[in-house]
VEXFI-500701 format. One record per residue (C-alpha): residue number from 1; residue in three letters; x, y, z. Coordinates in steps of 0.05 Angstrom, whole numbers. Example, Ala and Ser with C-alpha at 12.3 -4.5 7.8 and 13.67 -1.06 7.14 Angstrom:
2
@i=1 aa=ala east=246 north=-90 up=156
@i=2 aa=ser east=273 north=-21 up=143
END
This chain:
256
@i=1 aa=met east=2418 north=-1104 up=-520
@i=2 aa=asn east=2459 north=-1130 up=-579
@i=3 aa=asp east=2452 north=-1202 up=-601
@i=4 aa=gly east=2526 north=-1217 up=-597
@i=5 aa=pro east=2559 north=-1258 up=-542
@i=6 aa=leu east=2556 north=-1230 up=-471
@i=7 aa=phe east=2628 north=-1252 up=-460
@i=8 aa=glu east=2680 north=-1268 up=-514
@i=9 aa=val east=2753 north=-1287 up=-513
@i=10 aa=lys east=2789 north=-1284 up=-579
@i=11 aa=asn east=2857 north=-1317 up=-593
@i=12 aa=leu east=2883 north=-1308 up=-523
@i=13 aa=gln east=2957 north=-1322 up=-516
@i=14 aa=lys east=3001 north=-1322 up=-454
@i=15 aa=asn east=3074 north=-1343 up=-455
@i=16 aa=phe east=3119 north=-1353 up=-395
@i=17 aa=gly east=3190 north=-1355 up=-422
@i=18 aa=gly east=3185 north=-1398 up=-484
@i=19 aa=leu east=3125 north=-1437 up=-460
@i=20 aa=ser east=3054 north=-1422 up=-484
@i=21 aa=val east=3011 north=-1432 up=-423
@i=22 aa=thr east=2949 north=-1404 up=-458
@i=23 aa=asp east=2954 north=-1420 up=-531
@i=24 aa=asn east=2906 north=-1385 up=-579
@i=25 aa=val east=2844 north=-1397 up=-536
@i=26 aa=ser east=2777 north=-1371 up=-561
@i=27 aa=leu east=2709 north=-1381 up=-529
@i=28 aa=ser east=2644 north=-1343 up=-518
@i=29 aa=leu east=2584 north=-1343 up=-471
@i=30 aa=val east=2513 north=-1320 up=-482
@i=31 aa=pro east=2462 north=-1304 up=-427
@i=32 aa=gly east=2439 north=-1368 up=-393
@i=33 aa=asp east=2501 north=-1409 up=-413
@i=34 aa=arg east=2523 north=-1463 up=-365
@i=35 aa=leu east=2594 north=-1480 up=-386
@i=36 aa=ala east=2644 north=-1525 up=-352
@i=37 aa=leu east=2718 north=-1514 up=-366
@i=38 aa=ile east=2756 north=-1578 up=-351
@i=39 aa=gly east=2825 north=-1606 up=-363
@i=40 aa=pro east=2883 north=-1641 up=-329
@i=41 aa=asn east=2927 north=-1606 up=-278
@i=42 aa=gly east=2975 north=-1561 up=-314
@i=43 aa=ala east=2927 north=-1552 up=-373
@i=44 aa=gly east=2927 north=-1476 up=-362
@i=45 aa=lys east=2858 north=-1467 up=-331
@i=46 aa=thr east=2881 north=-1422 up=-274
@i=47 aa=thr east=2923 north=-1379 up=-321
@i=48 aa=phe east=2864 north=-1373 up=-368
@i=49 aa=val east=2818 north=-1349 up=-312
@i=50 aa=asn east=2871 north=-1300 up=-288
@i=51 aa=leu east=2875 north=-1272 up=-359
@i=52 aa=val east=2801 north=-1263 up=-368
@i=53 aa=thr east=2791 north=-1232 up=-299
@i=54 aa=gly east=2847 north=-1182 up=-308
@i=55 aa=asn east=2897 north=-1211 up=-258
@i=56 aa=leu east=2945 north=-1226 up=-315
@i=57 aa=ala east=2958 north=-1189 up=-380
@i=58 aa=pro east=2958 north=-1231 up=-444
@i=59 aa=asn east=3014 north=-1229 up=-495
@i=60 aa=ser east=2961 north=-1224 up=-549
@i=61 aa=gly east=2887 north=-1234 up=-561
@i=62 aa=ser east=2827 north=-1199 up=-531
@i=63 aa=val east=2772 north=-1204 up=-479
@i=64 aa=his east=2704 north=-1172 up=-491
@i=65 aa=leu east=2648 north=-1164 up=-441
@i=66 aa=ala east=2578 north=-1139 up=-461
@i=67 aa=gly east=2607 north=-1112 up=-526
@i=68 aa=gln east=2665 north=-1075 up=-493
@i=69 aa=asp east=2738 north=-1092 up=-503
@i=70 aa=val east=2763 north=-1102 up=-431
@i=71 aa=thr east=2831 north=-1133 up=-449
@i=72 aa=arg east=2868 north=-1075 up=-416
@i=73 aa=ser east=2817 north=-1062 up=-361
@i=74 aa=ser east=2834 north=-1076 up=-288
@i=75 aa=ala east=2803 north=-1133 up=-249
@i=76 aa=met east=2758 north=-1084 up=-211
@i=77 aa=gln east=2735 north=-1050 up=-275
@i=78 aa=arg east=2714 north=-1119 up=-302
@i=79 aa=val east=2676 north=-1133 up=-237
@i=80 aa=arg east=2638 north=-1067 up=-246
@i=81 aa=leu east=2620 north=-1088 up=-317
@i=82 aa=gly east=2592 north=-1154 up=-291
@i=83 aa=leu east=2649 north=-1205 up=-294
@i=84 aa=val east=2654 north=-1236 up=-225
@i=85 aa=arg east=2696 north=-1295 up=-200
@i=86 aa=ser east=2685 north=-1337 up=-138
@i=87 aa=phe east=2751 north=-1359 up=-109
@i=88 aa=gln east=2778 north=-1429 up=-106
@i=89 aa=val east=2805 north=-1416 up=-36
@i=90 aa=thr east=2753 north=-1389 up=11
@i=91 aa=arg east=2769 north=-1318 up=33
@i=92 aa=leu east=2720 north=-1305 up=89
@i=93 aa=phe east=2724 north=-1270 up=157
@i=94 aa=tyr east=2712 north=-1324 up=209
@i=95 aa=asp east=2684 north=-1277 up=262
@i=96 aa=met east=2633 north=-1245 up=215
@i=97 aa=thr east=2564 north=-1272 up=198
@i=98 aa=pro east=2539 north=-1290 up=129
@i=99 aa=glu east=2491 north=-1231 up=134
@i=100 aa=glu east=2548 north=-1183 up=148
@i=101 aa=his east=2589 north=-1211 up=90
@i=102 aa=val east=2534 north=-1204 up=39
@i=103 aa=ala east=2510 north=-1135 up=63
@i=104 aa=leu east=2581 north=-1109 up=58
@i=105 aa=ala east=2587 north=-1138 up=-12
@i=106 aa=val east=2523 north=-1102 up=-32
@i=107 aa=leu east=2552 north=-1037 up=-3
@i=108 aa=gln east=2618 north=-1049 up=-39
@i=109 aa=arg east=2581 north=-1056 up=-105
@i=110 aa=glu east=2547 north=-989 up=-92
@i=111 aa=gly east=2613 north=-956 up=-72
@i=112 aa=arg east=2589 north=-944 up=-1
@i=113 aa=ser east=2629 north=-995 up=39
@i=114 aa=gly east=2681 north=-948 up=68
@i=115 aa=arg east=2638 north=-911 up=117
@i=116 aa=met east=2581 north=-960 up=128
@i=117 aa=ile east=2610 north=-1018 up=167
@i=118 aa=gly east=2564 north=-1030 up=226
@i=119 aa=gln east=2509 north=-985 up=199
@i=120 aa=phe east=2480 north=-1030 up=145
@i=121 aa=arg east=2425 north=-1057 up=190
@i=122 aa=ser east=2390 north=-990 up=187
@i=123 aa=met east=2387 north=-995 up=111
@i=124 aa=pro east=2325 north=-1034 up=91
@i=125 aa=thr east=2343 north=-1041 up=17
@i=126 aa=val east=2412 north=-1069 up=34
@i=127 aa=met east=2383 north=-1117 up=86
@i=128 aa=asp east=2328 north=-1140 up=39
@i=129 aa=glu east=2377 north=-1155 up=-17
@i=130 aa=ala east=2425 north=-1191 up=30
@i=131 aa=arg east=2370 north=-1235 up=57
@i=132 aa=glu east=2343 north=-1249 up=-12
@i=133 aa=ile east=2413 north=-1273 up=-35
@i=134 aa=leu east=2422 north=-1315 up=28
@i=135 aa=his east=2353 north=-1346 up=17
@i=136 aa=leu east=2371 north=-1361 up=-56
@i=137 aa=leu east=2432 north=-1401 up=-34
@i=138 aa=gly east=2398 north=-1436 up=24
@i=139 aa=leu east=2436 north=-1397 up=78
@i=140 aa=leu east=2382 north=-1353 up=108
@i=141 aa=glu east=2374 north=-1394 up=172
@i=142 aa=leu east=2450 north=-1389 up=183
@i=143 aa=ser east=2453 north=-1314 up=170
@i=144 aa=gln east=2468 north=-1297 up=243
@i=145 aa=phe east=2520 north=-1351 up=256
@i=146 aa=lys east=2594 north=-1334 up=254
@i=147 aa=val east=2627 north=-1364 up=192
@i=148 aa=arg east=2672 north=-1407 up=237
@i=149 aa=glu east=2608 north=-1441 up=261
@i=150 aa=ile east=2582 north=-1464 up=194
@i=151 aa=ala east=2602 north=-1524 up=152
@i=152 aa=tyr east=2655 north=-1518 up=98
@i=153 aa=gly east=2605 north=-1532 up=42
@i=154 aa=gln east=2562 north=-1475 up=68
@i=155 aa=gln east=2623 north=-1429 up=69
@i=156 aa=arg east=2632 north=-1445 up=-5
@i=157 aa=leu east=2559 north=-1426 up=-16
@i=158 aa=leu east=2571 north=-1361 up=20
@i=159 aa=glu east=2627 north=-1348 up=-29
@i=160 aa=ile east=2578 north=-1355 up=-86
@i=161 aa=ala east=2530 north=-1309 up=-48
@i=162 aa=leu east=2584 north=-1255 up=-45
@i=163 aa=ala east=2594 north=-1262 up=-119
@i=164 aa=met east=2519 north=-1255 up=-131
@i=165 aa=ala east=2517 north=-1192 up=-88
@i=166 aa=leu east=2562 north=-1159 up=-140
@i=167 aa=arg east=2506 north=-1171 up=-192
@i=168 aa=pro east=2546 north=-1209 up=-244
@i=169 aa=lys east=2527 north=-1217 up=-317
@i=170 aa=val east=2581 north=-1270 up=-323
@i=171 aa=leu east=2599 north=-1313 up=-262
@i=172 aa=leu east=2663 north=-1353 up=-260
@i=173 aa=leu east=2659 north=-1408 up=-209
@i=174 aa=asp east=2728 north=-1430 up=-190
@i=175 aa=glu east=2722 north=-1502 up=-164
@i=176 aa=pro east=2659 north=-1491 up=-122
@i=177 aa=ala east=2661 north=-1562 up=-95
@i=178 aa=ala east=2736 north=-1564 up=-79
@i=179 aa=gly east=2746 north=-1592 up=-9
@i=180 aa=val east=2672 north=-1602 up=2
@i=181 aa=pro east=2652 north=-1670 up=29
@i=182 aa=gln east=2613 north=-1712 up=-20
@i=183 aa=ser east=2554 north=-1710 up=28
@i=184 aa=glu east=2550 north=-1634 up=19
@i=185 aa=thr east=2559 north=-1626 up=-56
@i=186 aa=ala east=2484 north=-1634 up=-65
@i=187 aa=arg east=2475 north=-1567 up=-30
@i=188 aa=ile east=2521 north=-1534 up=-79
@i=189 aa=glu east=2485 north=-1566 up=-138
@i=190 aa=his east=2418 north=-1544 up=-111
@i=191 aa=ala east=2443 north=-1472 up=-103
@i=192 aa=leu east=2471 north=-1472 up=-174
@i=193 aa=asp east=2404 north=-1496 up=-201
@i=194 aa=lys east=2372 north=-1433 up=-170
@i=195 aa=leu east=2419 north=-1382 up=-202
@i=196 aa=pro east=2383 north=-1332 up=-247
@i=197 aa=ala east=2366 north=-1363 up=-314
@i=198 aa=asp east=2397 north=-1305 up=-355
@i=199 aa=leu east=2464 north=-1308 up=-317
@i=200 aa=ala east=2522 north=-1336 up=-358
@i=201 aa=val east=2561 north=-1385 up=-314
@i=202 aa=met east=2629 north=-1416 up=-328
@i=203 aa=met east=2651 north=-1468 up=-277
@i=204 aa=ile east=2722 north=-1495 up=-269
@i=205 aa=glu east=2715 north=-1561 up=-233
@i=206 aa=his east=2748 north=-1628 up=-223
@i=207 aa=asp east=2687 north=-1665 up=-196
@i=208 aa=met east=2664 north=-1696 up=-261
@i=209 aa=asp east=2596 north=-1718 up=-234
@i=210 aa=leu east=2581 north=-1646 up=-215
@i=211 aa=val east=2606 north=-1622 up=-284
@i=212 aa=phe east=2560 north=-1670 up=-321
@i=213 aa=arg east=2500 north=-1651 up=-279
@i=214 aa=phe east=2512 north=-1576 up=-284
@i=215 aa=ala east=2539 north=-1563 up=-354
@i=216 aa=lys east=2501 north=-1555 up=-418
@i=217 aa=arg east=2568 north=-1545 up=-453
@i=218 aa=val east=2639 north=-1569 up=-438
@i=219 aa=ile east=2705 north=-1540 up=-460
@i=220 aa=val east=2768 north=-1582 up=-449
@i=221 aa=leu east=2836 north=-1549 up=-443
@i=222 aa=ala east=2899 north=-1589 up=-451
@i=223 aa=ala east=2969 north=-1559 up=-454
@i=224 aa=gly east=2939 north=-1490 up=-458
@i=225 aa=thr east=2896 north=-1503 up=-519
@i=226 aa=val east=2822 north=-1520 up=-529
@i=227 aa=ile east=2816 north=-1592 up=-552
@i=228 aa=phe east=2740 north=-1598 up=-545
@i=229 aa=asp east=2680 north=-1551 up=-544
@i=230 aa=gly east=2613 north=-1586 up=-544
@i=231 aa=ser east=2559 north=-1623 up=-505
@i=232 aa=pro east=2571 north=-1664 up=-442
@i=233 aa=gln east=2543 north=-1724 up=-480
@i=234 aa=asp east=2597 north=-1718 up=-534
@i=235 aa=val east=2657 north=-1703 up=-490
@i=236 aa=thr east=2663 north=-1773 up=-462
@i=237 aa=gln east=2664 north=-1802 up=-533
@i=238 aa=asp east=2719 north=-1756 up=-558
@i=239 aa=ala east=2784 north=-1794 up=-569
@i=240 aa=arg east=2830 north=-1735 up=-555
@i=241 aa=val east=2794 north=-1718 up=-491
@i=242 aa=arg east=2796 north=-1791 up=-468
@i=243 aa=glu east=2871 north=-1793 up=-481
@i=244 aa=ala east=2886 north=-1726 up=-448
@i=245 aa=tyr east=2841 north=-1727 up=-388
@i=246 aa=leu east=2778 north=-1768 up=-383
@i=247 aa=gly east=2803 north=-1838 up=-396
@i=248 aa=ser east=2785 north=-1870 up=-330
@i=249 aa=tyr east=2720 north=-1831 up=-322
@i=250 aa=ala east=2696 north=-1846 up=-392
@i=251 aa=asn east=2714 north=-1920 up=-388
@i=252 aa=ala east=2679 north=-1927 up=-321
@i=253 aa=ser east=2618 north=-1892 up=-348
@i=254 aa=ser east=2613 north=-1937 up=-409
@i=255 aa=ala east=2624 north=-1999 up=-366
@i=256 aa=ala east=2572 north=-1978 up=-316
END
């Protein structure tokens, strides 16, 4: 493998009308990165994720994955190359079990999902992998429950399990703790701690306590542009970040 970044965005630009929603954004990830992308509402985080995952085309700039230029590749082509996003809004089937969800995701990755629904239990390799992923995310004992019967925080974990079944090299976590009661966020943190060490993870998240416990690096977007890229320790001290976004959090932290 080359020594360059696993994932690289160069000078990404997206304009809607006369407005730059993503304004000359560059960033890169190497294997094992734990990066949090934060910023105020309207900063352009969702647009940026849609650009890098292939759901939106940029006006200019490029996206590279594992050394390949994927700027014009479809979202599905990017998934096959290892760029996988978990969705902010849970998209699960309430009458299916976690085991069924993950097994079907494994089959989808292998291009076998069309004819195999209902038959996966006779496939030991698929079942072993599904159970391994559910175990990794602390969901194994819930594998036979219907999704409607499990807690919302566990549904969010199942969403990460589905992403893992696609064998990502780069995982984009889109607000994994959104809507999860504070009492359940520890489960999500515990699961994130167990993700493979060589996986590059970028998390978009508003829960700043989770951000600071998870991230080794923080990027702050404001008005579509990167205003900070550095350590969690430094981000609360940065004057521009305090002004744009973190004022109340940073002041509370320093007063605490």
